[in-house]
PATIRO-440608 format. One record per residue (C-alpha): residue number from 1; residue in one letter; x, y, z. Coordinates in Angstrom, 3 decimals. Layout:
! PATIRO-440608
nr_rest_xx_yy_zz
NUM_a_X_Y_Z;
...
This chain:
! PATIRO-440608
nr_rest_xx_yy_zz
1_m_126.033_-8.881_101.970;
2_q_123.067_-6.864_101.282;
3_k_121.184_-8.826_103.992;
4_l_123.721_-7.753_106.470;
5_r_123.537_-4.114_105.729;
6_t_119.554_-4.279_105.792;
7_k_119.949_-5.883_109.155;
8_r_122.141_-3.301_110.708;
9_i_119.874_-0.477_109.327;
10_l_117.099_-2.072_110.822;
11_l_118.854_-2.276_114.161;
12_l_119.577_1.238_114.470;
13_p_115.984_2.512_115.165;
14_f_115.865_-0.096_118.086;
15_i_119.258_1.110_119.586;
16_i_118.043_4.788_119.366;
17_l_114.833_4.001_121.062;
18_g_116.821_1.991_123.813;
19_f_119.016_4.829_124.493;
20_g_116.102_7.298_124.676;
21_y_114.177_4.780_126.944;
22_f_117.071_4.464_129.425;
23_y_117.532_8.259_129.517;
24_a_114.043_8.552_130.211;
25_v_114.277_5.948_133.214;
26_s_117.332_7.283_134.558;
27_s_115.601_10.850_134.886;
28_v_112.851_9.843_136.757;
29_g_112.913_10.520_140.465;
30_v_111.938_7.448_141.990;
31_d_113.767_4.804_144.274;
32_e_116.625_2.895_142.631;
33_f_114.966_-0.338_142.986;
34_w_111.747_0.784_141.122;
35_k_113.923_2.221_138.505;
36_s_115.410_-1.162_137.962;
37_q_111.974_-2.695_137.677;
38_i_110.716_-0.061_135.098;
39_a_114.074_-0.493_133.086;
40_l_113.561_-4.471_132.599;
41_i_109.846_-3.999_131.369;
42_p_110.926_-3.884_127.769;
43_v_112.882_-7.008_128.308;
44_q_110.334_-8.809_129.976;
45_l_107.715_-7.831_127.386;
46_g_110.097_-9.094_124.711;
47_a_110.484_-12.368_126.161;
48_v_106.764_-12.954_126.526;
49_i_106.323_-11.903_123.215;
50_y_108.956_-14.302_121.744;
51_f_107.963_-17.300_123.923;
52_t_104.324_-16.844_122.817;
53_y_105.335_-16.866_119.218;
54_l_107.180_-19.742_119.734;
55_h_104.291_-21.638_121.361;
56_w_101.771_-20.555_118.628;
57_g_104.204_-21.377_115.771;
58_s_104.790_-25.031_117.097;
59_r_100.942_-25.435_117.468;
60_q_100.312_-24.468_114.117;
61_s_102.931_-26.597_112.513;
62_k_101.384_-29.963_114.121;
């Protein structure tokens, strides 16, 4: 039960940062297409970091 509580506490700063990021992107005065592209940058970076981590982890275990 303690691990579940710790995970929820660690998730809270990421939720707050996410809301702040999307609020900032929505207030930028650019075209809607570019807003959607800017909003997806954290998702794309997260995917690149995750797959890089998986790739390097599988290389070191061989």
